[in-house]
N, C-alpha and C positions, 0 to 999 in steps of 0.2 A: 945769204940770199938778199938781193936788193928788192925792196917792196915799196910800193906807194899805196896809200889808202886814201881814197877820195871821199871826203865827208868825215868830219870829226864830231858828229853827234854821238849818241849813246853807243850804237853798234860800232861805228867807225873808230871811236876813241879806244874802246875796249879791245877791238881787233888789233889796231896798230900797236897798242901798248903790250899786249900779250905776245904778239909776234916778235916784237923787239926784245922782250924778256927771254925768248928762246934763242937769242943770238943773231937775229936778222938785223939788217940796216933798213930802218923804216922811216918814210916821210909821211906825215899826216897832212893832207891838203884840204883847205877849205877856202871858199870865196869870201867868207865872212872875216874881214880883217880884224874886227874886234875880238872875235873868238880866238883867232890865232895869236893875237897880242896877249890875250888872257892866258893862254896855254904857255906861251914863251916866258911869261912873267912868273910861272910856277903855280898859277891858280887853276883849279879844275872847275869847269862850268856846270858840272852835274855832280850829284852826290851818289857815289857807289862805293861801298865798303872795300878798302884795300887798293882802290884805283890810284889815289893820289900818291901813295908810296911808290907804286910801280912806275908811274909817269916820271916822278922826280928822279928815281934811280936810273932809268933808261935815258932820260935827257942828259943827266949828269955824265953818264958814260958814253954819250954821243951815239947811241944806237937808235935813238928816237928824236926826230926833229919835226918842227911844224912850219908850214909855209903856205902862202897864198899863190905861189908860182907853180902852176900845174905843169907847164912845159919842162921846166928844170927838174921837177920832182919825178917825172915819168921817163925822161930820156934814157936813163940807165936801168930802169926798173925791169926786173924779170917777171914780176907779178904785179898787177894793178887791180886792187879791190875797189869796186864801186859800192859805197856804203852811204848813199845819199837818201834823203827822206822820200817816201812814196805815200803822201797823206791821202786820206779818203776824200773823194769828190762828193758833191751833193747827190749824185746818183748811186753812190756806194762803190764805184770803181776806184782803183789805185791811180793816183796822179803820177804818171811816169815821165813827166816833162824833164825832171832833173836827171833821170837816167839817160834820156836821149841827148840832153845837152852835154853831159860828161862824155858820152861816147863820141859825139861829134868833135869835142875839144881834144880828145886823146889821139885821134887818127894821125895827125901830122907828126906826132912826137914819139910814137911807139918804136922800140927796137924790133928787129926782125923776128926774134924768138919770144917776144912778150906774150903773156897770157892775161887777158882781161877776165876778172872773176866778179860776178854779180853777187854781192852780199846782201843787198837790199831785198826786201820782200816785194816781189813783183808778180804781175799777172802771168798765168801760165801761157807760154809762147813768147814771152819777152826776150828770152835768151836768143832764140832763133831770129827774131826781128832785129835785135841789136847786132848780132853777128852779120846778118845780111846788109844792114845799113852801114856798119863800119867797113866791111869788106868792099862794098861798092864805092865808098868815099876814098878808101885807100888804094883801090885798083888792084888789090891782092887779098888773099884769105887772111882774116883776123880770127885768132882763136878766142872764143868766149866760153867760159865755164860758169856753172852755177854752184854756189856754196852757201845755202841758206843757214841763218843763225838760229840757235835755240837757246838764247841767253835769258835767264830769269833776272829781272831787275832785283838788286839786293844780293844776288849771288852770282853775278856775271863773271867775275874773275875765276871762281871755282868751275863754273860751267865751261869756260873756254879752256882752262888749264887741265881739267879733268872731265872731258866730255863723255856722256854715255854713248855717243856715236857722232861720227862726222859724216855728213852727206855731201857728195859732189855730183854734179851733172856734167858730163863731158861727151864729146863725140868720138874721141880717139883715146885709146888706152894709155898712150904716152903722156897725155895731159893729166889723166888720172894719176899716173905714177908720180909726176912732178908735184902734184898736190899732196899725194901720200907722203912724199919726202918732207914736205913742209910741215905736215901735221904729226910726223913720226914722234917728236918729243912729247906730244900730248897723249899718245896712245900706247904708252909703255905698259899699261895694265890690261892690255888685250881687248879693250873696247873696240867695236867694229868701225872700220872705214868703209863706207858704203858707196859704191860707184854705180851710177845709173845714167839714164838719158837726162838732158836738161829739163824736159817737160816734167818728168817724174820728180826731179829734185825740187822744182818750183812748186809742184803740187804737194809734196811732202810737208813743206812748211805750212801751207794752208790747212791741210788735213790734221796735222798735229794740233794746231791751235784750235781748230773747230772741234776736235774731240775733247780737248780739255775744257773748252767753253761749254760743251754739251753736258759734261759731268757736273759743272757748277750750276747750270740752269736746272738740271734734273734734281739735284739735291735741294736746291732752293724751293722748287715747286713741291717736292715731297715734304719739306719742312713746313710750308704753309698748310699743307693738307694735314700733317700731324697735329698742328696747333688746333685745327678745327675739330679733330677727332679725339683729342685728349691723349694722344700718343706723344712720346718724347723723341725728337729727331736724333738726339745724341745716342740714345739706346738703339734706335733703328740703324744709325750709321755704324755702330759697333757690330750690330747683328749681320749686316751685309758686307762690311769691310773685310771680315776674316775669310770670306770667299775669295780664293786666289784669282778667280776670273774677274773680280770687281776691284778689290784692293781699297785702300784708304785714301790714296792721294786725290786731292781735289773734291773730296766729299765732305767739305765743311761748309754748312749753310752760312749765309751772310747777306749783305746788302746789295749783292750783284758784283759782277766783274767789271774792271776798268782797265786803264793803262793804254799803251800805244799799240798793242798787238791784238788781243782778243776781239775787242769791238770792231776794229777796222778790218781784221782778217775775216771775221765771220761775214761781215757785210760784203767784203770783196768777193768771197767765194759764192755768195748768193747772187751777186751781180754777174760773175763769170758763168754760173749755171744758167741764169736767165738769158744771157746772150747766146748760150749754146742750146737753148730751148730744152733744158733739163730741169725737172722739178726737184727742189730740195726742201720739201715741206718741213723736215725735222730741223734743219738749220734756221729756217724762217721762224719756227717756234722757239728755238733757243734764243734768238735775237729778241723776240717779243717778250719772252719770260724775263730776260735780263733787264729790259727797259722797265717792266712792271715791278721787278724786285727792288729796283732803286727807290721805289716809292713806298715800299713796305714800312721802313723805319719812320719816315715822315708821317705815314698813316697812323702808326702806333702813337706817335706824339699827339697828333690831332685828336685821336679818340680819347686819350687820357685826359687832356685839358678841356676838350670841348669848346664851348663858347668863351672860355677864359684864356684861350691861348694867346690872343693879342696882348702885348705888353709883358709877357713872361720873359724871363732871362734863362737861356739854355747854354750850358757848357758843352763843347764838342771836343772830344779827344780823338785825334786822328783825321788828317786831311788827305794825305797821299793815298793812291789807290791800293797800296800794299805797304807793309813795313820795309825798312831798310832802303828806301828810295825817297826822292823829293818830287817824284813824278805825279802830277795831278790830272793828267789827261784822262778824260772819261771817268774820273774818280766818283764813286757813289757819294762821297761827302759833298761834291758840288751840287748834286741834286738836292740834298738835305739843306744846304745853305740857302739855295735859291727859294725853296718852298717855305722855309722858316722866315726868311727876310720878307717875302711877299705876304706872310701872315702877320707881320708886325712884331716878330720876336727879336729880342736883343740877343746877340750871340757872342760868347766868349770862347775863343778857340785856341787849341794847342796842338802842335805837331812838332816832333823833334827836328824835322828837316824841311818840311814842305811849306811852312808858314810864309816865307818870303815869296814863293811862287803864287800863293793864294792872294797875298796882298797886292800883287801886280794886277789882279782881276777885280778884287772887291774893295781895295783901298781902305778908307776909314769907316766903312760900313760895318766892320767887325772889330772886336777887341781882341788883340793878339797877346797871348800870355806865354811867357818863357817856360813856365813849369805847369805840369798837370793840375796841381792843387790850386794854383793861382786862378785857373779858369773856373774853379768851383765857387769862388767867393761870391756869395749872394745869388747863386744860380737856383732856379726852380726845378732843375733837372739836368741830367747828364746823358748825352748821346755818345756812344762809342762806335766809331765808324772804321777805324783801322786798328789792327791787332798788334801794335808795337809791344815788344816784350815788357817794357817798363809799366804797362797798364795792367799786367796780369796779377800782381799781388799788391794791391793798394791798401792803405790804412783806412778801412771803412769807418772807423770811429772818427778820425779826423775829417773825412769826407762829409760825414753827417753834420759835424759842427760847422763846416764852412758853407753848407748849402741851406737855402731857405726851405726847400722841400726835398726830402730824401727819396728821389725816384731816379732809376737808371734805365735807359733804353739801350740795351746791349746788342748792337748789330753784329757782333762777332762771337757771341756765346762764350765770353771769356770766363765767366764765373758760374759756380754751382748755385742754382736758385735758392736752395735751403740756406746756404751760407749767407747770401746777400739779404734774404728776408730776416734771418736771425739777427743781422746787424741793424735792422730797423728800416730797411729800404723797401719800397715798391719796385718790383723788378719786371721788366719786359724784355724778353729774348726772342730769338727766331726759332720757332718750332719746338720750344721747350715746355715741359709741364711746370708751371710756376704757381 
C-alpha cells in the first residue's frame, strides 16, 4: 500500500517507520527542511529504543523515504496520515492550526480513492470539521477517518507492532475494512480492532490518558497522606493492587506526571468540557494535584536544609519525564531545577539521554555530567527524579565517599529505606516509612 505520513515528529516518525516495516511504501513528509535533511542523512532527531535500526533498514530497502514535497508525496497515496503537533494553547485548548493547514494543502493533490487519517490528538469534533472543510474545497466528498495513537515513549515500537487494541473512527464500514487490512499484520495475536464513530475515537484518546493521569494523581495524593500518618505507600500499593478491579499499573507514587500527552490532554478535556458547559471536577483536581506534586520533592529538599540551602551543591539523577526517552516536556525535573536555581543551589545533573535537550534551555547554569557518579562529586545531596534502570542498584559505599553529605531525596522510591539507612544515608522518599 502507498502511504504518506504528514509530520515526522515522535508519532509521525514511529508510524511511518512501522508501516514501512510491514511492507508498505511510505513517504514521511515534513515542512522542516532541517529535520528531513537529518533523517535523510541517517540520523534520528529523537531518542526511542529500536527506532534507528528500523529507520535505517527501511530507508536502505527503499520502503521508507523522507521529503518536504507534500504534493509529490500524496499524489499516489492511498492513505494519508496527519501526524502534526497539536500543542496546548494558553487557554488549555489544542492548537489545531497545523491540522487545518495540512488539510487545505492536501485537497488539490488527493487521488479519488484516498483516505485521510487523523493520527494527531485532536479536539472532539475535529474529524467532522476537517471532512466538511476539505470536501467543500474539493467540491466532492473527502473521506476522513480517525486513528488515535496509544504509544508510550520508550516502548513505542512494541506498542505499534504489538498493540493491545487499534481504534479507528469511520463513517462507512468500507473505510474501516481498509484500515483493518492495513493493521492486520499487527493484530495476529487476536487483539481487538475497534471500529466506532469519529467522535468516539477522538474521545477515546482523551479518556484513556485522563484515566491514567487520574491513577497517578490519586496514588501521589495517597502517598502524601501515608507519609503524614506513618503508613507506607509501598505496602498500601501492594494491598490494593492485587484487587483485579484496581491492578498495579500506574500506581507508583512519584514527583508527578509529565511528557507530551498527559498534561496537555487533561487540560484539553477540561477545556472541552468547559466549552460544553459540563463540570469535570475530578479532572480539575487531577490537574491541580499533579501541579502540586511536582513541588513535593523540592519541598523535601527545602525542609531538610532549611536556611542553609543557598550555596549547597545538589546532584540530580534523571531529567527526562520518564526513562527510555529524551523528552523533557512538562518533566518534573524542570520544576526541581527551576526551584533549586532560584534558591541559589549549584546543580550537577545526569541523564542518559535528555541532557542535551536540557542544555538548550539552561545553558551553562548547570553542570552536565556524563556518568551518574560524576554528578555526586562534592554534592551535598542527591535528588532522583527519573527511574532509569541504571540508578536502581548503585554502589552506596562509593556514593558516600563521593558526596560531602550522604543524603538522598528519592522521588521514585527506588530503594528500600532500611538498606539506604544502613549504608549511612539520610533518606527521603515519597510516602514511605523511613
